[in-house]
C-alpha positions, 0 to 999 in steps of 0.5 A: 190628313185624317180628317180628309181620309175620314170624310172621304171614308164616310158613305153617302156623303160624296164630293159635291156635298163635301165641298159645301161643307168645306166651303161653309166650315172651312176645314175637315176638322171643323166639319167632323167637329160641327153639332148636328143642327149646324150641319143640317143647314148645309144645303144637300145635308139631311138629317141622315147625313148630318147624323153620319157626319156627327158620329163619324168615327162610327164609320171611318177609321183614318189612322188604320187607313193611313197606316196601311197606305203606308205599308202598301207604298201607296200615296194620297194627293189633294187638289192642292198638290202639283201633280193633281190634274189642274182639269179635274181640280177645276170640275165642279164634282172635283174628288176630295183626294185621289189615292196613287199607286204608282207616280203621277207626273205634271206631264199626266195633264196631257192626257187622252182618254181612251175607253169602250166596250168590255166585249171587245172585237178583234176589230176594236182591239186592233184599232185600240192598239193603233191609236194608244200606241201612237198617241202614247208615242206622241208624248200623251198620257193614255187614261183608261179604266183598267176594264177588260177589253179596250181599256186593258188594250189601251193600256198595254198599247201605251206600255208597249210604246214606252209612253205613260199610261194611268188607270182610273179604278171604280174600287178601292187600290186594295180591291183592284177590279177585275182581278185578272188585270191586277198584273196589268196594274202592277206593271203600270204602277211599277213602270211608267204610269199610275193606278189611281182611285178615289175611294177608300182602299177597301171599296168594293166596285159596284154600279155606283163607283163605276160611273163616278170613275167615269167621270174622273176619266172624262174630267181629267182628259184633254180629249176623249177617245171611244174606239168600240162601243155598242148602243148602251154602253158605260163608254158612251156615259163617259163621252157624254160626260166629256162633252159636258166638261167641254172636251173634244169626243172622238170616235172610230168608225166600225162596220155598220152591220156590227152592233158593237160599233153602234155606240161609235156611230151614234156618237159621230151622227150626234157630233163626235169627230171621226178619227182612223189615225191618231195624227187627226186627233193630234192635228185637232189638238194643235198641230202636233206631229207624230213622231217618226217612228209611229207615223212613217213606220206605221205606214209603211209595209215591209218590202215583202211578207217574209223580208229578212231580218237585214232588210228590216229598219234597226230594231231592239234585240227583243223584237228580232228575236221574236221575228225569228221566232215567228219565221214564215208561219203563224204562232201563238204566244205560248210557242213564242215564249218557248222559242224566243226564251223570252217572258210572256209579258215581254213577248206581248208587249214586244208583239204589240210594238211589232204590230204598231210597225206593221211587221206582224199581224194579230189574228183571231185566237192570239196567234200572230204571223209576219207581214 
């Protein structure tokens, strides 16, 4: 393992060249022990990379990396591990290894990637909440990149559904980015999912790491869904990569006069499948049906906007508390925390569940009202 960690820490080498080196020399230990002249014989390995590989101890410290992994309670999985996503393993640029915070499960091979703009609108967030909640409730793992905007909304909706979600980040696990999403990353890792990265622990995010992250999302996903994207966005790069890997690409249409939907419209025009409900994706992937809660309940309005709690379908205690706290007026999360006595993370997650059941409506400014 130490030799693989060392290879992964080396600058400028990359997974494709590492694969060629391993094919030529047979093991990471032999690669790191090879003379410069033999290293230079490998396709793509010039004088600079051969020198880095030969002098690897000046660039990598696998013992310190392994020690910190243990201290942080993190793990590393290899493509040979049963938990490693098979679709990602079979990609031509498969990462050498994955750092994992949390736990990957065999069912995470059935993942739907959800991506979109960091500058999400109210419309984009609502669309993402609905679709991510439904897909997670149907048993798919929601896969995204932990970025601001659409990614964050997708992860939160999957957690609210009680489903699994995996965040693939464009930095090391000791440098979670953006920093404000560290609490969300912790909820994912300590709950029903995992945060993963191919980068050494202290890798800072940059313009190169995000495209590398995007290719993992694209290769891992059984299908990719873009819920909101302007004409130029990293989510379009991910969608193009998914198409290259042979994955179905879906897109949510938006208002024709909004630049924030131009990217989705371009994808649809170029052949992506237009979707407005997760059932359309499930049917396309094999005729799977949404569970009763996310299909029947989501499509049915309560009898009246001010229906009494006794007329509602059976709800968990926390959802009853939020509805009671809302009453007949609109309120923000801070007010609901005070009225319900529940913590802010619980209130936020519960509101997502109630939105998916069409019992509350989100308003601009993070305010909510009963439907």
